[in-house]
N, C-alpha and C positions, 0 to 999 in steps of 0.2 A: 324309214323313220328319220333318217338324217336330213332328208329334204322337207319334212313336214314343217308347216308354218302355224305357229300358235295363234289361235283366234281369241282365246280367253278361257275363263273358268266359269263353270255352271254349278250353281247350288253348293259351292264349297266343297265339292267332291269329284268333279268331273272336268276333264281338260277337253276343250274343243280345238281340234287341229285340222289343217287342210293340206292335201298333197298337191304337188305341182299340176296334177291333172284335175284339180278342183273337186276332189272327193273329200267330204267332211266326215270325220270320225269323232265319236265321243269316247274318251279314254278315262277309265276308273284310276284316279290318282293313287289310291291305296293298293289295290290289287297289282298295278304295274310296278310300283316301287317295291312291293312285297316279293314279286317274282324275281326281280333283279337281285334283291338281297339274298333270296333263297338260293339262287344258282351260284351266286358268289360264295356262299357259305359251303355249299356241297363241293365246289371246285377247290376251295383254298384252305378249309379247316383241317388242321392236323390233329388227329385224335391222341390224347395222352395215354400213356401206358401205365398200368398198375401192376408192378411185379408181385407175383404170388410168393408166399413163404415156402410153399411146397408145390410141385407140379400137380395139377388137377386132372385126373384121368378122364378120358372121353370114351363114350360108346357111341360111335356114329354108324350110319348105314355105310355100305360099301361105296355107293354113289357119292355121299358126302365126304367120306374120307379121301377119295380120289380127287374130289373138287378142291379140297383144302390144299392137297399136294400140288395140284395143277395151278393153283391161284395163290400161292403163298405170299407173293408180293402184295396183292390186294388185301389179304387178311392182316398183313403187317401194317399197311397203310391205315387200316382201321383200328390199330391198337392191339392186335393179337400177337402173341408169340407162342410157338409150340415146340415140343420136344418129340422127336420121332424115334420109336424103338422097334427095329425090324424083327426083334426076337419074339414079340408079342403076336398074338393071332390077329388076322384082319378084323377091322372095326375097332380095335383097341390099341392101335399103334400110336395113336397120337395123344398127347397130354398138354394141357395149357400151362405155360409158365408166366404169362401176363395177359391181362384183359383191358379192354378200353376202359378210360375213366374220364368223367366230365364233372368236375366238382361244382358246388354252389358258388356263384359269384355274381355281384351286381344285382342282387335280388332274384336271381335264377336259381331254381332248384337243381340239385345234383341228379344225374341220370345214372341208374344202376345198370351195368352190363354184366352178362354172365355166360356160362357155357351154352345156354339155350340160344344164344345169338349167333353161334357158329352155323347150325343148320338153317337159321333164318337167312343168313348171308348166302349160304349155298343155294337156297331157293331163288334169290335174286339172280345169282349167277347162272341158274338154270341147270343145276346138278342132275335133275331128272328129265331134262328137255322140256319142261313146262314152265318152270319158274314160279309155280304156285302150289307146290306140294305141301309146304309147310304152312303152319298157321302164322301168317305175317302180321296178323292183328295184335298178337301178344306183345305187349310193351311198345305199341307204336301209335300211341294216341295223340292228343292235342299237342304234345310237346315234352316238357321236362318231367311231367308226372307219368308219362307212358300210358295214358288212358284217354278215351274220348273219341268222338266220331270223326272230327275234322283232321286229326293227324292221321287216322286210318286212311282217309281219302288221299292224303298226300303220299302215303306208302303206296297205295294201289296205283295211283297215277305214275309213280316212279317206276314201279315194277312193270307196268304195261310198256314202257319204253326202254326196258333193260337191255334190249338188243340194238338200241341206236348206236350207230358208229361214233357219233359225236359225243356220247356220254363220257365225262371225264373219268369218273371212278365209281365202281359200285359201293353203295353205302349201306350200313345196317339200318334195318327198319326203325329201330329206336332213334338212331342218329337223324334219319330223314324227317321223323316227326319232330325231333328237337330243333332241327334247322328251320322247319316250317314255322314252329312257334316263335322262335327267336326272330325270324325274318318279319313275322307279322308285328311283333311288338316293337321293333325298331324302324318300321316304315312310316311314311307320311300317312296321317289319319284323315278319315273323312271329317269334314268340318273346319280344316285348316286352310286359310287363305294363302294363295301362292302367287308369287311375282311371275312375270313372263319368263324371266331367266330360270326360275325353279321349275316351272312347267316344261320349259324346252329341255332341261336336264333329264327330267323323267322320261320324256318321249324319246330322246336320243339314246338313252340307256337301253331301251327295248330292242334296239337294233344291235345291241352287243351280246345278247343272250341267245341261247339255243331254241328255247320254246316260249315265246313271249305272249302267247295267246290266252293263257289261263294262269291264275295264281296257283301256288302249290296246293290249295284245297279244292281247285276246280272252277273257281268263279272267273267269268270271262273278263279280260283286261280291257277290251275295246269292242265297239260295235260300229258299223257303217251307218252314218246318219243320213246323208243326202249326196246327190251328185249335182253340183252347182250348175253344171252345163245344162242339165235337164230343166232346172228351175229357171235359168236365164232364157232358154229357149222358149219355155211356156210364157214367160212374161213378154218376150218380144212378140209371140203369137197374139196374145191378148191385146197388146198396144196396137199392132197392125190391124187387127180386127176393129179396134175402137176408132182408129183414125179413118178407115175405109167406110165405116158405117154412116148412117144418117145422123145429122147434127140438128140440134134445137137451139133457136135464138131466144135468149132471155133479155126482155126490155124492162126498163124502169117505168114507173108510172109517168114520169116527165116525157120520156120518149113515146109512150103510147099516145099522150095528148098531142104531141107535135105531129105524130104520124096521122092522127085523126084529122087535125086541121089541114094538113097538106092534101088529104083526100077531098075535104070540103072545098078547098080552093079549086082543086082540079075539076070538080062537079060544076061550080059556078062558072068556070070558063066555057064549059060545054053549054 
Protein backbone atom coordinates (compact mmCIF):
# COMPACT_ATOMS: atom_id res chain seq x y z
CA UNK A 1 0.00 0.00 0.00
CA UNK A 2 2.85 2.39 0.77
CA UNK A 3 4.19 2.13 -2.80
CA UNK A 4 0.85 2.47 -4.58
CA UNK A 5 0.44 5.38 -6.99
CA UNK A 6 -2.93 7.14 -7.11
CA UNK A 7 -4.40 7.31 -10.62
CA UNK A 8 -7.64 9.09 -9.77
CA UNK A 9 -11.18 8.76 -8.45
CA UNK A 10 -14.02 6.91 -10.17
CA UNK A 11 -17.71 7.71 -9.77
CA UNK A 12 -17.09 9.68 -6.53
CA UNK A 13 -16.77 6.46 -4.60
CA UNK A 14 -13.73 4.51 -5.70
CA UNK A 15 -10.00 5.14 -5.81
CA UNK A 16 -7.91 3.84 -8.70
CA UNK A 17 -4.35 3.00 -7.68
CA UNK A 18 -1.39 1.28 -9.32
CA UNK A 19 1.35 -0.85 -7.81
CA UNK A 20 5.00 -0.58 -8.92
CA UNK A 21 4.40 -3.84 -10.84
CA UNK A 22 1.65 -2.07 -12.86
CA UNK A 23 -1.29 -3.87 -11.28
CA UNK A 24 -4.33 -1.58 -11.08
CA UNK A 25 -6.72 -1.86 -8.12
CA UNK A 26 -10.10 -0.24 -7.50
CA UNK A 27 -10.54 0.68 -3.83
CA UNK A 28 -13.81 1.46 -2.05
CA UNK A 29 -13.13 4.78 -0.33
CA UNK A 30 -15.84 4.31 2.35
CA UNK A 31 -15.15 0.67 3.20
CA UNK A 32 -11.38 1.29 3.41
CA UNK A 33 -11.67 4.32 5.65
CA UNK A 34 -14.29 2.53 7.75
CA UNK A 35 -12.02 -0.47 8.38
CA UNK A 36 -9.14 1.76 9.46
CA UNK A 37 -11.39 3.67 11.88
CA UNK A 38 -12.87 0.42 13.21
CA UNK A 39 -9.53 -1.20 14.02
CA UNK A 40 -8.35 2.05 15.61
CA UNK A 41 -11.43 2.13 17.87
CA UNK A 42 -11.02 -1.54 18.83
CA UNK A 43 -7.35 -1.03 19.72
CA UNK A 44 -7.51 2.33 21.48
CA UNK A 45 -10.96 2.78 23.07
CA UNK A 46 -10.99 2.62 26.86
CA UNK A 47 -14.34 1.43 28.18
CA UNK A 48 -15.69 3.49 31.08
CA UNK A 49 -16.76 1.78 34.27
CA UNK A 50 -20.09 2.24 36.05
CA UNK A 51 -19.67 1.27 39.74
CA UNK A 52 -22.64 -0.58 41.19
CA UNK A 53 -24.28 0.43 44.45
CA UNK A 54 -24.22 -3.20 45.58
CA UNK A 55 -22.41 -6.22 44.16
CA UNK A 56 -24.44 -8.11 41.54
CA UNK A 57 -24.27 -11.90 42.12
CA UNK A 58 -23.42 -14.03 39.09
CA UNK A 59 -24.30 -17.61 38.31
CA UNK A 60 -21.88 -18.77 35.65
CA UNK A 61 -20.93 -22.11 34.20
CA UNK A 62 -17.76 -23.65 35.57
CA UNK A 63 -16.02 -22.90 32.26
CA UNK A 64 -17.09 -19.26 32.29
CA UNK A 65 -16.12 -18.76 35.92
CA UNK A 66 -12.69 -20.19 35.20
CA UNK A 67 -12.45 -18.01 32.06
CA UNK A 68 -13.09 -14.84 34.05
CA UNK A 69 -10.47 -15.74 36.66
CA UNK A 70 -7.90 -16.62 33.98
CA UNK A 71 -8.56 -13.48 31.93
CA UNK A 72 -9.27 -10.89 34.61
CA UNK A 73 -7.08 -8.26 32.90
CA UNK A 74 -9.09 -8.50 29.66
CA UNK A 75 -12.39 -8.21 31.53
CA UNK A 76 -11.10 -5.17 33.40
CA UNK A 77 -10.00 -3.53 30.13
CA UNK A 78 -13.58 -4.01 28.96
CA UNK A 79 -14.92 -2.17 32.00
CA UNK A 80 -15.83 -5.03 34.36
CA UNK A 81 -14.88 -5.28 38.02
CA UNK A 82 -15.48 -8.41 40.09
CA UNK A 83 -15.50 -9.54 43.70
CA UNK A 84 -14.41 -13.11 44.38
CA UNK A 85 -15.71 -15.05 47.40
CA UNK A 86 -14.05 -18.44 47.81
CA UNK A 87 -16.51 -19.38 50.57
CA UNK A 88 -19.37 -19.64 48.09
CA UNK A 89 -19.95 -22.76 45.97
CA UNK A 90 -18.51 -23.01 42.46
CA UNK A 91 -20.42 -21.05 39.78
CA UNK A 92 -21.44 -18.45 42.40
CA UNK A 93 -18.09 -17.19 43.60
CA UNK A 94 -18.02 -14.09 41.40
CA UNK A 95 -20.13 -10.97 41.68
CA UNK A 96 -19.98 -7.76 39.65
CA UNK A 97 -18.95 -4.51 41.32
CA UNK A 98 -18.76 -2.43 38.10
CA UNK A 99 -19.98 -2.81 34.52
CA UNK A 100 -18.94 -1.14 31.22
CA UNK A 101 -20.59 2.15 30.40
CA UNK A 102 -20.91 4.11 27.16
CA UNK A 103 -23.05 7.20 27.52
CA UNK A 104 -24.90 9.16 24.85
CA UNK A 105 -22.76 11.86 23.26
CA UNK A 106 -22.58 13.81 20.01
CA UNK A 107 -25.89 12.39 18.85
CA UNK A 108 -24.89 8.81 19.63
CA UNK A 109 -27.16 6.59 21.70
CA UNK A 110 -25.99 5.12 24.96
CA UNK A 111 -25.09 1.42 24.99
CA UNK A 112 -26.36 -0.64 27.89
CA UNK A 113 -24.11 -3.38 29.28
CA UNK A 114 -25.03 -5.97 31.88
CA UNK A 115 -24.17 -9.29 33.47
CA UNK A 116 -25.23 -11.13 30.28
CA UNK A 117 -22.15 -9.69 28.60
CA UNK A 118 -19.82 -11.70 30.85
CA UNK A 119 -20.56 -15.10 29.21
CA UNK A 120 -20.63 -13.36 25.80
CA UNK A 121 -17.03 -12.23 26.29
CA UNK A 122 -16.13 -15.69 27.58
CA UNK A 123 -17.44 -17.09 24.29
CA UNK A 124 -15.12 -14.84 22.31
CA UNK A 125 -12.24 -15.91 24.54
CA UNK A 126 -13.17 -19.54 23.82
CA UNK A 127 -14.17 -20.66 27.30
CA UNK A 128 -15.64 -23.85 25.83
CA UNK A 129 -12.92 -24.25 23.15
CA UNK A 130 -15.37 -23.30 20.41
CA UNK A 131 -15.81 -19.56 20.85
CA UNK A 132 -19.42 -19.84 19.73
CA UNK A 133 -21.29 -21.50 22.58
CA UNK A 134 -23.19 -18.42 23.68
CA UNK A 135 -25.66 -16.37 21.72
CA UNK A 136 -23.38 -13.63 20.43
CA UNK A 137 -26.17 -11.97 18.49
CA UNK A 138 -27.86 -10.70 21.65
CA UNK A 139 -27.14 -7.01 21.88
CA UNK A 140 -24.69 -7.02 19.01
CA UNK A 141 -26.57 -5.29 16.22
CA UNK A 142 -25.87 -2.38 13.93
CA UNK A 143 -24.32 -0.36 16.72
CA UNK A 144 -25.56 1.76 19.55
CA UNK A 145 -29.03 0.26 19.69
CA UNK A 146 -27.72 -3.30 19.85
CA UNK A 147 -30.00 -4.64 17.14
CA UNK A 148 -29.79 -5.32 13.44
CA UNK A 149 -28.07 -7.50 10.86
CA UNK A 150 -24.93 -5.55 9.98
CA UNK A 151 -23.62 -5.29 13.53
CA UNK A 152 -24.14 -9.03 13.93
CA UNK A 153 -21.95 -9.53 10.85
CA UNK A 154 -19.22 -7.43 12.45
CA UNK A 155 -19.40 -9.53 15.63
CA UNK A 156 -19.26 -12.83 13.72
CA UNK A 157 -16.29 -11.70 11.64
CA UNK A 158 -14.48 -10.61 14.80
CA UNK A 159 -15.18 -13.90 16.57
CA UNK A 160 -13.91 -15.91 13.58
CA UNK A 161 -10.48 -14.38 14.03
CA UNK A 162 -10.52 -14.50 17.85
CA UNK A 163 -7.47 -16.77 17.82
CA UNK A 164 -5.34 -14.39 15.72
CA UNK A 165 -2.08 -13.65 17.44
CA UNK A 166 -2.08 -10.04 16.28
CA UNK A 167 -5.50 -9.23 17.73
CA UNK A 168 -4.97 -6.42 20.24
CA UNK A 169 -7.70 -7.16 22.80
CA UNK A 170 -10.85 -9.27 23.04
CA UNK A 171 -13.92 -7.04 22.96
CA UNK A 172 -17.54 -7.41 23.99
CA UNK A 173 -19.97 -8.22 21.17
CA UNK A 174 -21.94 -5.06 21.97
CA UNK A 175 -18.74 -3.02 21.88
CA UNK A 176 -17.72 -4.55 18.54
CA UNK A 177 -21.08 -3.62 17.03
CA UNK A 178 -20.84 -0.16 18.57
CA UNK A 179 -17.36 0.39 17.13
CA UNK A 180 -18.54 -0.79 13.69
CA UNK A 181 -21.43 1.68 13.76
CA UNK A 182 -19.29 4.59 14.91
CA UNK A 183 -16.57 3.80 12.37
CA UNK A 184 -19.17 3.78 9.59
CA UNK A 185 -20.68 7.12 10.59
CA UNK A 186 -17.32 8.86 10.90
CA UNK A 187 -15.80 7.59 7.64
CA UNK A 188 -15.58 9.10 4.16
CA UNK A 189 -18.89 8.60 2.40
CA UNK A 190 -19.66 7.50 -1.15
CA UNK A 191 -20.31 10.61 -3.25
CA UNK A 192 -17.54 12.70 -1.70
CA UNK A 193 -14.95 14.14 -4.05
CA UNK A 194 -11.39 13.51 -2.85
CA UNK A 195 -8.11 15.20 -3.67
CA UNK A 196 -5.04 13.15 -4.62
CA UNK A 197 -3.65 13.79 -1.13
CA UNK A 198 -6.84 12.53 0.54
CA UNK A 199 -6.94 9.41 -1.64
CA UNK A 200 -3.28 8.72 -0.93
CA UNK A 201 -3.94 8.93 2.82
CA UNK A 202 -6.81 6.41 2.59
CA UNK A 203 -4.64 3.94 0.66
CA UNK A 204 -1.58 4.35 2.89
CA UNK A 205 -3.66 3.74 6.03
CA UNK A 206 -4.69 0.32 4.72
CA UNK A 207 -1.10 -0.80 5.13
CA UNK A 208 -1.19 0.05 8.85
CA UNK A 209 -4.07 -2.22 9.90
CA UNK A 210 -4.21 -5.96 10.51
CA UNK A 211 -7.07 -6.93 8.21
CA UNK A 212 -7.50 -4.40 5.36
CA UNK A 213 -9.39 -6.64 2.92
CA UNK A 214 -12.96 -6.19 4.21
CA UNK A 215 -14.93 -3.57 6.10
CA UNK A 216 -16.26 -4.54 9.58
CA UNK A 217 -19.54 -5.68 8.01
CA UNK A 218 -17.85 -7.84 5.35
CA UNK A 219 -17.85 -5.65 2.24
CA UNK A 220 -14.61 -5.95 0.20
CA UNK A 221 -12.41 -2.89 0.40
CA UNK A 222 -10.65 -3.46 -2.94
CA UNK A 223 -10.58 -5.51 -6.13
CA UNK A 224 -7.89 -6.19 -8.72
CA UNK A 225 -8.87 -4.38 -11.90
CA UNK A 226 -6.16 -5.05 -14.49
CA UNK A 227 -2.54 -5.93 -15.18
CA UNK A 228 -1.19 -3.10 -17.31
CA UNK A 229 1.68 -5.26 -18.50
CA UNK A 230 -0.78 -7.61 -20.17
CA UNK A 231 -2.66 -4.72 -21.75
CA UNK A 232 0.54 -3.08 -23.03
CA UNK A 233 1.78 -6.40 -24.42
CA UNK A 234 -1.54 -6.90 -26.20
CA UNK A 235 -1.36 -3.37 -27.67
CA UNK A 236 2.21 -4.03 -28.86
CA UNK A 237 1.11 -7.27 -30.49
CA UNK A 238 -1.74 -5.56 -32.31
CA UNK A 239 0.54 -2.73 -33.45
CA UNK A 240 3.17 -5.17 -34.74
CA UNK A 241 0.49 -7.10 -36.60
CA UNK A 242 -0.82 -3.90 -38.15
CA UNK A 243 2.62 -2.72 -39.29
CA UNK A 244 3.56 -6.12 -40.78
CA UNK A 245 0.25 -6.57 -42.61
CA UNK A 246 -0.75 -5.38 -46.13
CA UNK A 247 -1.27 -1.64 -46.62
CA UNK A 248 -3.73 0.16 -48.85
CA UNK A 249 -2.93 3.36 -50.80
CA UNK A 250 -5.51 6.11 -50.63
CA UNK A 251 -5.44 8.61 -53.54
CA UNK A 252 -7.28 11.84 -54.01
CA UNK A 253 -9.28 12.51 -57.18
CA UNK A 254 -6.54 14.84 -58.49
CA UNK A 255 -3.90 12.17 -57.94
CA UNK A 256 -6.06 9.67 -59.84
CA UNK A 257 -6.37 12.04 -62.83
CA UNK A 258 -2.64 12.69 -62.90
CA UNK A 259 -1.90 8.97 -62.75
CA UNK A 260 -4.31 8.31 -65.65
CA UNK A 261 -2.65 11.02 -67.78
CA UNK A 262 0.77 9.53 -67.11
CA UNK A 263 -0.52 6.14 -68.29
CA UNK A 264 -1.89 7.72 -71.49
CA UNK A 265 1.46 9.41 -72.19
CA UNK A 266 3.26 6.13 -71.80
CA UNK A 267 0.87 4.42 -74.26
CA UNK A 268 1.40 7.21 -76.88
CA UNK A 269 5.16 6.76 -76.68
CA UNK A 270 4.73 3.10 -77.56
